[in-house]
N, C-alpha and C positions, 0 to 999 in steps of 0.2 A: 501493501500498499504503498499509498504516495501524499503529501501533507497539500492541500491548492497553499498557496506564499498566501493570498490576498484572504480569501475567506476563514483556511484552515478548518473546512472538508478534508477531510479522507480521501481517497483515488485511488480506484484500480486503475494501473499508468493504461491496462488493454481497452477501456472504458470511459478515460476519458476524453471529454468534451475539445479540450484542446488541450497544445501545450505549445513550450516556452526554449528555447536553449537564450542561455542564458552564461556571458563568462562558464566555456564550456560541460555545464552542467543544463539539465530538463529538469526543467516541471513542467508537474501537471496540474490541470485545471477539473475544474468541474464542470461549468461555464464557460458561454466565449468572452463573457462582461469579464469574466475577473480575466482571462489571459490578458484582456485589453488592456487593465486596471493595469498589470503588471507588466507588458510589454508599451505605456507611458511612465511607470512612475515605477521603476525593475527597483531598484538601489530602498525608497518605502515601505513597500513589503521584503527586504532581506537582513533588515534592520539597519542598511549604511546608510550613510549621511549622501540626499542627491546635493551636495554644494559641495 
């Protein structure tokens, strides 16, 4: 299982609604809306600083 970094839901990678790669890591999402939010500001959801 994977954790959606936006909404924190657990997601089965094979059934994920969407996925993105960021800095060599693949992230899985429960919905396309979560992917879009992540793609716009990945550091916001990964705990990093966007500045």
